[in-house]
N, C-alpha and C positions, 0 to 999 in steps of 0.2 A: 768809855768809847761803845755805844752802840753796838747789837749785834740786830741783824738783819737775816728774810732771811731767802733762800732762794731755791728755785725746782732746776735741775739740768734738764735741758731738753733732749739727748739721747735718751737717760737711761727713767728718765721723769726722780730720782733719788730729788728727796728735799731735803737741805740744810742751812744750818747758819753758818754766820762769820762775826766773827771779832773784826772793825771796821774804825779805821778812824777817823772816816767822814763819808757821806753818801757816792759820791764820786772814786771811789778806793774800787779798784778793779776788784771782782772775789776769789779771782783765781780758779782754779779748774776742781769738776766734782767731785767726789773722795770718793765715789763711787767706779766711775768708770774713768775721770782723768777728761771728761767731755769741758770744753773752756764754752760751750753754750749755756747760760746757764742764765734762768732772770728773774730778777728780786718780784718775791712772793706778799703781799700782804702781813703784817705778822698779825695773830695773834694773844694776846691777852687777856689776862683772867682777869675780871672786875670786881667785888667784893661788895657784900652789904653790909650798911650797918644793923646788928642785933637788933628785932623787933619784931616787929607785926608783917615782916615778911616772909614768903612761907619759906623752905627749907627747900636744899635739892629735890625732885624727883625723886624716887622711889624711898627717902625717908618718910619715919612716920610725921610728918611734917610739910609734907611738898602740897603744892597748890591743888593735884587732882585728887587726895586724900583730902583736902582741906573741902574742897568744894561739897567733896561726896558727901562729909558731917554735916557740910553746912546747911545740905537738901532734905538730910532723912532727922534733923533737929537737935543734933550732934557737936560740940564742939570744944 
């Protein structure tokens, strides 16, 4: 069963609901009990295969640092 994401119009709470299909009603907001909820675009993680791609920003191998190293002649 897929997980769908919703946002409550009354309080702004974002929540996920496990539904058997997209047409099934999501129910009530878990924070305020409101029924005016809108389905949101789901955010999902995408992983890259290991290799020459830079690491996440802030890591020792992030794209920002890699470009600085290349400009200064270091690799």
